[in-house]
C-alpha positions in Angstrom: 10.7 -11.9 100.3 10.4 -15.7 100.5 12.7 -18.4 98.9 12.1 -19.4 95.3 9.0 -21.2 94.9 10.5 -24.4 93.4 12.7 -24.6 96.7 9.6 -24.2 98.8 8.1 -27.2 96.7 11.1 -29.4 97.6 10.8 -28.6 101.4 7.2 -29.2 101.2 7.7 -32.7 99.8 10.2 -33.6 102.6 7.8 -32.5 105.3 5.0 -34.5 103.8 7.1 -37.2 102.6 5.9 -36.9 99.0 9.3 -37.0 97.4 8.5 -39.9 95.1 6.8 -38.8 92.1 6.7 -38.9 88.3 5.1 -37.2 85.3 2.2 -39.9 85.6 2.0 -40.9 89.3 2.3 -39.2 92.6 1.8 -35.5 93.4 2.9 -32.9 90.7 4.6 -29.6 91.3 1.5 -27.8 89.9 -0.9 -29.3 92.5 1.5 -28.2 95.3 1.6 -24.8 93.8 -2.1 -24.6 94.2 -1.6 -25.4 97.9 1.0 -22.6 98.3 -1.0 -20.1 96.5 -4.1 -21.0 98.5 -1.9 -20.5 101.6 -0.7 -17.0 100.4 -4.3 -16.0 99.9 -5.5 -17.3 103.2 -2.7 -15.6 105.1 -3.4 -12.3 103.6 -7.1 -12.6 104.6 -6.2 -13.4 108.0 -3.9 -10.3 108.3 -6.4 -8.1 106.8 -9.1 -9.1 109.2 -7.0 -7.4 111.9 -5.0 -4.9 110.2 -6.7 -3.6 107.0 -3.8 -0.9 106.1 -0.8 -3.5 105.8 -0.9 -3.9 102.2 -1.5 -0.2 100.9 -0.2 0.5 97.5 -0.8 3.5 95.1 -1.0 4.1 91.4 -1.1 7.3 89.5 -3.7 7.3 86.5 -3.6 9.8 83.8 -7.0 11.6 83.2 -8.8 11.9 79.7 -10.6 14.9 79.1 -14.4 14.1 79.1 -13.7 10.6 80.4 -15.9 9.7 83.6 -14.8 6.0 84.1 -11.6 4.6 84.9 -10.3 1.0 85.9 -9.5 0.1 89.5 -5.8 -1.4 89.3 -5.7 -5.2 88.5 -4.0 -6.1 91.5 -6.5 -4.5 94.0 -7.8 -6.9 96.6 -11.2 -8.3 95.7 -11.1 -5.5 93.0 -12.8 -3.0 95.3 -10.8 -2.1 98.3 -9.8 1.6 97.4 -8.9 3.6 100.5 -8.3 6.9 99.0 -8.3 8.8 95.5 -6.8 12.1 95.2 -6.9 14.5 92.2 -4.4 16.9 90.7 -5.7 19.2 88.3 -2.0 20.1 86.9 -1.0 16.5 87.3 1.7 17.9 89.8 2.4 16.0 93.1 2.0 19.2 95.0 -1.6 19.8 93.7 -3.0 16.4 94.9 -6.2 16.8 97.1 -8.4 14.0 98.3 -11.9 13.4 96.7 -15.0 12.7 98.5 -16.4 9.2 98.0 -19.9 9.6 96.6 -22.9 7.0 95.3 -24.5 6.6 92.1 -27.4 9.0 93.4 -25.0 11.6 93.3 -23.8 11.2 89.7 -23.9 13.9 87.0 -22.7 12.6 83.7 -23.1 16.0 81.9 -20.9 18.3 83.8 -17.2 18.7 83.2 -14.8 20.4 85.6 -12.5 19.5 88.3 -13.7 16.3 90.1 -15.0 16.8 93.8 -15.8 13.0 94.5 -15.6 9.5 93.0 -18.0 6.6 92.7 -17.0 3.0 92.9 -18.9 0.8 90.3 -17.9 -2.8 90.2 -13.9 -2.8 89.2 -14.2 0.8 87.8 -14.7 4.4 89.4 -16.4 7.4 88.2 -15.2 10.9 88.5 -17.7 13.5 89.0 -17.7 16.3 87.7 -15.9 14.7 84.8 -12.3 15.7 84.2 -11.9 18.6 81.7 -8.3 18.4 81.2 -6.1 15.6 80.0 -3.2 17.3 82.0 -4.9 16.2 85.3 -4.2 12.9 87.2 -5.8 10.8 90.0 -3.7 8.9 92.5 -5.4 5.9 93.8 -4.5 4.3 97.2 -5.8 0.8 97.6 -5.1 -2.5 99.4 -2.8 -4.8 97.0 -3.6 -8.5 96.5 -0.4 -10.3 97.3 0.9 -11.9 94.2 0.7 -15.4 93.3 3.6 -17.5 92.6 4.6 -20.1 90.0 7.8 -21.9 88.9 10.1 -20.4 86.3 8.7 -21.6 83.0 11.6 -20.3 80.8 14.4 -17.8 80.4 14.1 -15.1 77.6 16.4 -15.3 74.6 15.4 -12.3 72.7 13.2 -9.3 73.8 12.6 -6.4 71.4 10.4 -3.3 72.2 9.4 -0.2 70.4 7.6 2.6 72.3 5.5 0.6 74.8 5.0 -2.4 72.6 6.8 -5.6 72.4 7.8 -6.3 68.8 9.5 -9.6 69.5 9.7 -12.1 72.3 11.7 -15.5 72.1 12.0 -17.8 75.1 15.3 -20.1 75.1 13.8 -23.5 74.3 17.0 -25.1 75.7 17.8 -22.6 78.6 17.8 -23.0 82.3 15.0 -23.9 82.8 13.9 -24.9 79.4 10.7 -23.7 77.9 7.8 -25.4 79.6 5.2 -24.5 76.9 2.8 -27.2 78.4 2.4 -25.2 81.7 2.3 -21.9 80.2 -0.5 -23.1 77.7 -3.0 -23.2 80.9 -2.5 -19.5 81.1 -3.5 -16.6 79.0 -0.8 -14.2 80.4 2.5 -14.3 81.5 4.9 -12.1 83.8 8.4 -11.3 83.5 10.7 -11.5 86.7 14.4 -11.0 87.6 16.6 -13.3 89.5 15.2 -12.1 92.8 11.7 -12.5 91.6 10.9 -8.8 91.1 8.2 -8.3 88.3 9.7 -6.3 85.6 6.9 -6.6 83.5 3.4 -7.7 84.4 0.4 -9.4 82.8 1.5 -9.8 79.0 -1.4 -11.4 77.2 -0.4 -14.0 74.5 -2.0 -15.9 71.8 0.4 -18.8 71.5 4.1 -20.0 72.1 5.8 -22.1 69.8 7.4 -25.0 71.7 10.0 -25.6 69.0 11.0 -22.0 68.3 10.3 -20.4 71.6 8.5 -17.6 69.7 5.7 -15.9 71.7 2.8 -14.1 69.8 1.6 -11.3 72.1 -2.1 -10.6 71.7 -2.7 -7.3 69.7 -3.2 -4.1 71.6 -0.8 -4.8 74.6 1.2 -1.9 75.9 3.4 -2.2 79.0 3.2 0.5 81.6 6.2 3.4 81.9 8.9 1.9 84.0 8.4 -1.7 82.9 11.2 -3.6 81.4 11.9 -6.8 79.6 15.4 -8.0 78.6 17.2 -11.1 77.6 18.0 -13.4 80.7 14.8 -12.4 82.7 12.6 -15.4 83.5 9.1 -16.3 82.4 6.2 -17.3 84.9 2.6 -17.9 84.1 -0.5 -15.9 85.2 -1.7 -12.6 86.2 0.6 -10.7 88.8 2.6 -13.5 89.4 6.3 -14.1 90.6 8.7 -16.8 91.3 9.2 -15.5 94.8 6.4 -14.7 97.3 6.5 -10.9 98.4 5.7 -11.9 102.2 8.6 -11.3 104.6 10.7 -14.5 105.4 9.0 -14.8 109.1 6.0 -15.8 106.9 7.5 -18.7 105.1 7.1 -21.1 107.7 3.3 -20.6 107.4 3.1 -21.1 103.7 5.3 -24.4 104.2 3.0 -25.5 106.9 -0.2 -24.7 104.9 0.8 -26.8 101.9 2.1 -29.7 104.0 -1.4 -29.7 105.8 -3.0 -29.9 102.5 -0.9 -32.7 101.3 -1.3 -34.5 104.7 -5.1 -34.0 104.4 -5.0 -35.5 100.8 -3.1 -38.5 102.1 -5.5 -38.9 105.2 -2.3 -38.5 107.6 -3.1 -39.3 111.3 -1.0 -36.3 112.2 -3.7 -33.8 110.5 -5.2 -32.6 113.8 -1.8 -31.5 115.2 -0.8 -29.9 112.0 -4.0 -28.0 111.9 -3.6 -26.6 115.4 0.0 -25.5 114.4 -1.5 -23.5 111.5 -3.8 -21.9 113.7 -1.3 -20.8 116.3 0.8 -19.5 113.4 -2.0 -17.5 111.9 -2.5 -15.8 115.3 1.1 -15.2 115.9 1.9 -13.8 112.4 -1.2 -11.7 112.2 -0.2 -10.1 115.7 3.2 -9.0 114.4 1.6 -6.9 111.6 0.1 -4.5 114.3 1.3 -1.0 113.9 3.8 0.2 116.6 1.9 3.1 118.3 4.8 4.8 120.0 4.5 8.0 117.9 2.1 10.8 118.4 -1.0 10.4 116.4 -2.2 13.8 115.2 -5.7 14.9 114.1 -5.7 14.7 110.2 -6.2 18.0 108.4 -9.3 17.5 105.9 -9.1 21.0 104.4 -5.8 22.7 102.7 -5.4 26.4 102.7 -3.4 28.5 100.7 -0.8 30.4 102.5 
């Protein structure tokens, strides 16, 4: 994991000689954040173009009897990069089996049973036949979109939950950092992160934040996922799937710094732009190469059919 993003911003300012700024002049932290996030996405696309299985994640989704359509996880790369969907009639791990991928021409919306295949449609997928029991689950493996980053915009003073809902959320207006309601107002969701930048609760929709009291009005209908937590002392960042720390390994930090520095130099029409661009290209090739799989192990032929013994 990279250093906290505000520390990266300070380093980028030093590298690009943009340390003098005010709230009304110079280059703002929010502009540099845009360049950092652009670099984060650029690096992932470079790595995926050569090693498509690097960022695999899985999520278990509870089926609903009679429900054909389910949402692809919100952090799926481009909203459609599914690598595997498995189905368990009982919901037990031992009973998962892979589903074939079908097309809309295979769709049968009037038959219930145990799904044999899935159909991807936009940012959803359809199960056919349609699940007939709510005890069943699907396990979706997909390419995860790397999290964006944001500065800490406040620290939680009070957080009260009931079941899977947030009943009260108050941000400390005088904490460290103090509540930045102006920046948060540019988003419709916030995420909660711990000291190390681990997301403890993601994508909380909110209607408003009172800048004087710190009271957050959570949008109606929001429920958080099992295993997510929110407690006093955690930090608030703005945006969907966002953290205060990039999840890349530390060897990628130099690229993110160089990318944002390059963008600032281009903005300033620096004479060193060509040299910086060449350095970026070299880093991209080098980092992408380091993500290659180590192939010392024996690769066996995959078994596509499981047999009861």
